[in-house]
C-alpha positions, 0 to 999 in steps of 0.5 A: 250287605249287598246281594251278589246278584241283581234283580235283573239276574234273578228274574232271568235265572229263576224260571230256569232254576225252578224248571230244573228243580221241578224236573229233578223231583220227577225221579222222587215221584212214587211208582205210578202203578201204586199211586196213580201219579204218572211221572210223564206229566212232570214236564207239562206241569213244570212248564205250566209253573214256569210259564206262569213265572215268565208272565209274572216277570214279563215286564222286566224282560226288556229284550222281549219288548214289542219294539225288539220283535224281528223283521219278517226276513229275520224271523225267516232266517231264524226258522231256517236255523231252527230246522237245520238244528233239528236235523243235527239233533236227530243225526248227531247221536253216535255213541261218541257224540253223547254223554252216557247211554241213550235214554228211552225217551218220551213215550206218550202211550197208555198201557194199551198202546194208545196215544195220550193226546193231552200228554202230547199237547202238554209236552209240545206246548212246554217244549215249543212255547215255554222252554225256548223263552225260558232257556234263551233268557237264561243262557243267552240274555243272562249268562252270555252277557254276564260272562262279558260283564257282571252288570250285564243289563247294559251289555249290547249283545252285538258287542259280546266277545268270543270268550263269552260266546264260547263259554256260555255255549260250552256250559250249555253243552254240558247240560245236554246228553247229546253234547256235540249237537248241543254245542253247535246249537248253543253257538248257533243261538248265540250267533243269532243273538249277537248278529241281530241284537234281538233275543227273539231270533234264538227264541224262534229258532229254539222253538222250531228246533223243539217242535215242528214238521211232518211226513208219511210212513215207509214200508220196509222189508228185511233184505231176505224177503223175496219181494222188491215191490208192493205187488210182489209182497202182496203175492207173497202174502197170498201164497205163503200166508206167513208174512209178519210185521212188527209195530210199537204196540197194539193200537199204535198208528203204525199198527193201524197203518199196516192193518189198513195196508192188509185190508186194502191188499186183501191179505192176512198178515201176522201182527207182532207187537213190541214195546216201542218203535226201536224194538219194532225196527230191531225186529225187522233188522234181525229178521224176526219179522218180515216188514214194518211201517215206520217214519223215514226219520227213524229208518233212513240210516238203515236203508242207506246201509242196506240193512232194510229195503224200502218198497213204498211210501204212504204219503200223497207224493213221493218222499224227497229223501228217496225220490225213486221210491213209489207212493202206494198208488203208483205201486199198485195199491190205490186209496192208501195215503197216510201222512204219518206223524205231522205238525201244524200251526194253529191259531185262536178260532176268531183270528181274522182270515187275513192274518191266517192267510198272511201267516200261512204264506210266510210259513210256506215260503220259509219251508220251501226256501232252498236251504230250509227244504234241503235240511228238512228233507235230509232229516227225513221230513217233507215240507208242506205249507198248505192253505188253512182251508186245505189243512181243515180238509186234511184234519177231517180226512185224518179223522175218517181215515183213522176211524177206518184203520181202527175198524180194519184192525178190529180193535176192541176189548174183546180182541185185545 
């Protein structure tokens, strides 16, 4: 009896099926408190297993062979598509645009609110390096071409009909909670593959969508607070001694940022920790506290709707999404530059300087392309693209800055 699926189909389906199965088992894991097994590691371990499968079958993926690598122009276009789709995923989240209720999301912090960097790195590597290859092999290379013809290996992606594109994108949509964002994303990845005939393009776009970019923090107040500037806020705190701020938890970077603000301003603020960014923001929206420090991506819709007011930005330069808003130094508080969450590109330690320089130039060029820049800013981010030397200096400063923030917040077991 002949097996209904060819080996070519199986090696493209197997990594995806294993990944889904392993994540499904996450719900069956015992409670972390009783077993010491943290279910948040399920994603990272699943990605590790699937990464091993992909490497095992790699020689059988002709669509990812060296001769199919994209040109510089094609790769740049794919990065642009990935950035635009990233913006869609953070904006197309209205109730009617999703299946069911919003989930709590991934929260890589320990019981004390400290960021768990190994967990973050494992999650990012899985999302940006393994999952894009795995999913594009399944959704585009296999399923889309299989809908066109059962013997899909011989199907030129540039000859795939609209029915195959639409059906594969529809099924891709059904597999995601944010159905509208997923539908547009599926169609965009399919368009890249059909237009170029190269699977690397949707892989690159998928990787960019899953894990890049960075920004600073906004200092926002409840509309009822009688302060329209940083100087007025500092004066209010000195006069009343009753200005309170929310944070996602003790030791969180937003907590540290607010404490550093208080130290530099020479005032005392009341810290009210919450269990997550969303509750911390909701506290300001409800008027439970007067202020908070928060990334632009989270709070921009509320600023536009007038539910909170932003009075300063902690980045090195003005935030392009709110160009009228001053940075801290312009607002009268020097030496308070915080970049907030950021993402950078890293390479092996022995990578030749010429290669690093070329990579940096091309990445910076792509980030500053008008359409890419517009999409990045609209999503609440700030494109950068600094040189390797500047990035190394930045990392050293981050280490020193966060050390000062921990000392300013007086974080110790004795105090918390």
